[in-house]
C-alpha positions in Angstrom: -23.8 -26.8 -39.3 -25.3 -23.4 -38.9 -25.7 -24.0 -35.2 -22.0 -25.0 -34.8 -20.8 -21.8 -36.6 -23.1 -19.7 -34.4 -21.8 -21.3 -31.2 -18.2 -20.9 -32.3 -18.8 -17.2 -33.2 -20.4 -16.5 -29.9 -17.5 -18.2 -28.1 -14.9 -16.2 -29.9 -16.7 -12.9 -29.4 -17.0 -13.7 -25.6 -13.3 -14.5 -25.4 -12.4 -11.3 -27.2 -14.7 -9.3 -24.9 -13.1 -10.8 -21.8 -9.6 -10.2 -23.1 -10.5 -6.6 -23.8 -12.1 -5.9 -20.4 -9.8 -7.8 -18.1 -6.8 -5.4 -18.2 -9.2 -2.5 -17.3 -10.6 -4.3 -14.3 -7.2 -5.5 -13.2 -5.7 -2.0 -13.5 -8.1 -0.4 -11.0 -7.4 -2.8 -8.2 -5.4 -1.5 -5.2 -2.7 -3.9 -4.1 -2.5 -4.4 -0.3 1.2 -5.0 0.1 3.7 -4.2 2.8 3.2 -0.5 2.3 -0.3 -1.0 3.5 0.8 -3.1 6.4 3.4 -0.5 7.4 0.9 2.4 7.6 -1.6 0.1 9.4 1.1 -0.6 12.0 1.9 3.1 12.4 -1.8 3.8 13.1 -1.9 0.8 15.5 1.0 2.1 17.5 -0.6 5.5 17.7 -3.9 4.0 18.9 -2.4 1.7 21.5 0.6 3.9 22.4 2.6 0.7 22.1 5.5 -0.6 20.0 6.0 -2.7 16.8 9.3 -4.3 15.5 8.7 -5.8 12.1 10.2 -6.4 8.7 8.6 -4.9 5.6 9.3 -5.0 1.9 8.7 -1.3 1.0 8.8 0.2 -2.4 10.3 3.7 -2.5 8.9 5.0 0.7 10.2 8.3 2.1 10.0 9.0 5.8 10.3 12.5 7.1 9.2 14.3 10.3 5.5 14.9 10.0 5.0 12.9 6.8 5.4 9.5 5.0 5.4 9.5 1.2 4.6 6.3 -0.8 5.1 5.6 -4.4 1.6 4.1 -4.7 -1.5 5.0 -2.8 -2.4 3.4 0.5 -5.7 3.3 2.3 -5.6 5.7 5.3 -8.3 7.5 7.1 -11.0 6.4 4.7 -9.3 7.4 1.5 -6.4 6.4 -0.8 -3.4 8.7 -0.5 0.3 8.7 -1.4 1.2 11.3 1.2 0.3 10.7 4.9 0.9 13.9 6.8 0.7 14.1 10.6 2.4 16.2 13.2 2.8 13.1 15.4 5.2 11.2 13.0 8.9 11.5 14.0 12.1 10.1 12.6 15.7 10.7 13.7 16.7 11.4 10.2 14.9 11.5 6.8 15.2 8.3 4.9 14.1 6.6 1.7 13.4 2.9 2.0 13.4 0.6 -1.1 13.5 -3.1 -0.5 13.4 -5.2 2.7 14.0 -3.4 6.0 13.3 -3.9 9.7 11.7 -1.0 11.4 10.9 -0.2 15.0 7.8 1.9 15.4 7.0 3.1 18.9 5.1 5.7 20.8 7.1 8.1 23.0 6.3 11.5 24.5 3.2 12.0 22.3 4.9 11.1 19.0 5.1 8.0 16.9 8.8 7.3 16.2 10.0 5.3 13.3 13.6 4.1 13.1 15.8 1.3 12.0 17.0 -0.8 15.0 
């Protein structure tokens, strides 16, 4: 009987410890969503001097000349950042994107242009 109580107590304490630690571990993960795909495509277009036409589900992303501002951090240039600033980024007009959108990203005259087709 003593062994059963001990096993039950250890099982309950293990469950409590897992339930306590899980939210902390889950909270520090960095979600690789369409925001990450978008900035990866911008960098790919810059490297290849090519073009990409793709649909993204973006969450509150602001596009301006020389910068892209994300609601959550994305991995870029070896670090996580919310603001990607570069003098090569160009848009015809400033825009905030929230939801699904199709974007044309292309290299022209030394700049990476981002626009809605």
